[in-house]
N, C-alpha and C positions, 0 to 999 in steps of 0.2 A: 655886096653880097655879102655876108656873115660864114663863118666856117661851115656850117648846118647847109646851107645853100650848095656851096662848093663841092661840100661830099655829094649832095644828092644828084648835083647834075651830071657829074665825075662816075657816079655809081661806086661808090666804096664808102667806106665809115670814116669818120670823122677825123680819127686819130692817124688815118692813114693821109688824110690832108693834113695834117699836124705832122706828121713825121716830114714830108717833101719842102716843108714851107718852112723847114728848120734843116734842112737839109742831112736829113737821117740816111743814112744806107742801106737798111732791115727795107728798104722798097724796091717791090720789081720795076723796070726797065719802063715797059709798058705801061705799066700805072702810073708812076711816074712822068709819063709824057701825057697822059689824058688829063693827068689831075694840074701839071703846067699849064695845059689848054687852055682852061677852064680856070686857072688866075689871069692867066694875062686875058684873057676875053672879060672879066669882070673888073680890072685895072687891078687887081692886087697885085703882089711880089712877094717872093721870098724873103724871108729875113735874111737882111747881110750875113756872108760868113763872117764868124769871127774867130779868133784863136783860144786857146783855152782860159788865158790870163783876161782877155778882154770877154768873153759869153759873160752874161747874166752880171759882170762887172759894173760897179759906178764910183769914181773917184777912189781906184783901187782896191773895193770891198766889191766881197756877193750882193748881189741884192737878196733879200730877203720878203718874203710875203706872212704875213701872219694868217691863219684859218683860224675864226672862231664859228665852233658847233655846240649843239646843244649835250650831244650823248653819243661818242664814237660807238657803241656800243650795240646803236639803233642799226639796221641794217641801211635803211634809207641813207640816213647822215654817215655813215662808214662808206658807200659805194662812194659817195658824193664828196666825202672826201679823200679817199685814195685817190679818184680821178685828178682832184684836182691837185694833190703832191704829185704824183707822175707826170704831170703836166707842166708843171711850175719845174719839175727836175731834168725835163726834156729842155724846157729855155733856160736852163741855167740858174734857177733861185733857188735860194733854201726856202723850206717852209718849217713855219713853228705852227705847232696844232694845239690849240686849247678846247677844251673843255668845260663847258661853263654852267651844265646844268640846269640852263634855262634862266639863273637866277641872276637876279640884278646886282648886286654887290659882286657876283664872280666875273659878272660879266665889266664892271668898273675895273676890278682888279687888274684881269687880261688884261685890256683895253690899257690901263695905265700903262701897266708892265712889258706891252711890246710897242707903246708909241715911245717909252724913252730909251727902247731897242735901236729906237729910229728904222722901223721899219719900211720900207720902198712902199708896201700895201695892205688893205685889209680886206678879205673875203671873209662875210657873216652868213654863214648856213644857218639856214631854217627862219620862217616867219614869225615866229618866237621875238627876234630884233627887232622886227617891224614894229613893236610895242615898246621893247626894253628901252632902243635909243632914241626914243622921241625926248628921254631925262634930257632936260639944260648940260646935267654935268656928262654924259655920254656923247652929246652932239658937239660939246666944248672938241673932247677928244677927239673926234671922227673929223674936225674937220679941219685935222692937220694934216690927214694921211690919205690918199684916194682909195677909193671904200667902192666894194661891188659888194650885193648883197642877192643871194639865192635864192628867190622865190620870197622878194619880200621890196620894199622901198621907202623911201629915205627922203625927205625932204631939204637937204641939206647940201650946199658945191660940193664940186669932185666929189659926188657918188651916182652910183649907175645900178641899175638892176637886171637881174634876167629871169625873168617873172614866170611862172608855168601857169596857165587856165585851168586850176584846180576846180571853177565852176563849169566848165566845159565839161570839165574832165568825170566828174559825178550825174553830167544831164547824159552823156556817153553812156554808162550803168541802165540810169532810167529809160531813155529810152529804148536802150537794148532788150531790157524787160518786157516793157509796153508793147514792143514788137512781136514776142512771142507768148504776147495776152493775158500777162500779169495786171491786174488792176488794184489789189489789195498787197501796198508795195509799204513797207516803214523802212526807215534812213536811222541808223545810229552816229548819234554826233559823238564823237569820243575825247572831243582835244577843244582847248577854246584859245586856239591861237587866229593870227589873221587867216591862215591856208585851212583852217578846217570852219571858220566861220564862211569863208566863201563854197566851201564844199557844201555845205549844210544851204547855203542859199540856192545853189547850183539844182538841188535835190527839191527846192521850193519851190522855185522858179521854174524849173520841169514840171514839175507835178502840177501847178497853177494852171499853163498852158495847155496841157491836157484833160485841161477840167475837175482837177480832186481840189476842192472847195476846203475839203478837210487837209488840208496840205500839214498846217502845224502843226495836229494833233497826230501827225505819221513819222515825227521825231520823238525819239529816245535818247537820253543824254545818258552816256555809261563812262566806264576808262576805256583807254588803248592802248587793251590786252586781252589775254583770253580767259581772265576771269569776267574780265567787261563784257564780252560777246556772248559767255554762257550766262551771266545775268539777265542781261536784255530777254535774251531766249526766256529763257524761266518767267519773267514778269509781263511776255506778249501769252503764253501759256495761261500764267495763273489770272490775269484778267479777261481771258477768253477774247483775247481779241482775232478777230479771221484774220490770215496772213498768208501771202504766197511766195513774197518774195522780199528780201532784207539787202538793203545797202550800206554798208561800212566804210569810215572815212580811212580806217589802218587797215590793211591786210590781217595782222597780228588779232584784230580784235573780229573780223571773218572769220579768222579761224577756229574761235573762240563758239562764235556762233555755230560753225558747223559741228565740233565737237556737242554743244548746248543740243542742236535740232536730233541730231543721230543718239543719245543718250536717251531722248524724249521716244525715239521711235519712229521721229519724220525722215524720210524720204530724201536726198538731195542727187538732183531737182526734182525729181517727181513731183513730189508735196510741195518744196518748198525751195525756191531759188537765192542764192547768196554772190554776192558781189565786193570785192576787196580794192584796196586803191593801193600802190605803190609799184605793181610787178615785183615784188620781193622771193626772198628766197621764202618764206613763209609759204606765199603763193604758192611755190612749184613742192613743197613738201607735203600742204595739205592734202588729204585723203579724201574725198576727192580733190582733182587739182582746181585751184580758185579762178573764178574767170576774175578778173582785175584789172585797174585802168594802169599804164603805162605812164608815169609823169618822167621817166627820161632822166633819173640824176646824173647819168654818166656824160649827157648833152648838155646840162645845166654845168656842171663843173667845168667844162671844156668852153663854153661860153664865157664863162665867168672870167676863167682863166687871160681867154683873148683881148677881153676886155678889159680886164686888170692891168696887164703888160702892155697894153696901146696906150692905156693912162699915161704910166710911168714912162714909156719909153717916146710917147706923142709920134705911133710911127703910123698908125692909121686913123681915119675917121670912126669916132667912138659913140656910140647911143643904146640904153637900153631896148630891151629884147622881150617879145613872149613868146613860150614856146604850147605849144598845142599836145596834152596828151591824146594818148589813144588805146582801145578797148583792146586786150587782151581775152578772149576768148577760151576757156578752159572747161569743166565738166560740172560748174558748181549752178548752169542756167543753159 
């Protein structure tokens, strides 16, 4: 059982399970007992108690984890990186955070720097690393240190993944719209990462499964920002294409779609339904509030840290895992 399974069976959050496993004091005694019973049943044990000098220490120094992400300003990456740092801190690890901008040369530079600093492990946040790290230069660097890729997969030794089933996530949105009677559904592909391609494939698979032979023609390419959503709406209106629903690969794009539709005098969801992806602050701030897909970045972060620290400390059996997203119903469908 992983930390998610334990939390589910105990009826608590994964952060509570983590606190119990790491002997934190801020846990209700009854809750602690419940979690410990599930841990006992699963064969898991809390980490051994350690003194301040020993906790997170190795060879007399504090253990360090490097986190490489694309852009910490993006809410999805921010939520993931924040949770990673907090969980690493609870486990006695220092965290080095690096923003690469998704650029190859920046990724090389940062990886060279953290390898030289002899970090004990690396977490890569973002499916863009799935492509970047296939370069031989990066493979050589990554082979020197345990690596976990959040929402991606690397075919190199000592590397593991915490994946999100983005294809399934988008299919949830499509199925939800079909259940509401929508037939004229379009998808906005707003990025070209591994995750974005899987999302688009999820739309195509679901559309074809429901008999839409023109599924590929229902995909529009745009940019992952508010203007990208507005432009896509303008294109659909200009080309006079009939549409009653728009599925977006990012919440921020969906916000642009909502703005574009309202400006054009379309009612949401009466005339057009809209779905986003990421369950971010953008979804909650949007008016009306977005129906979106929760791809659980905090859970991805917690499992990534659990997996990496198990690799470093060799304390548990470890393996890659896949998380199932969930539909969060808002007011736009």
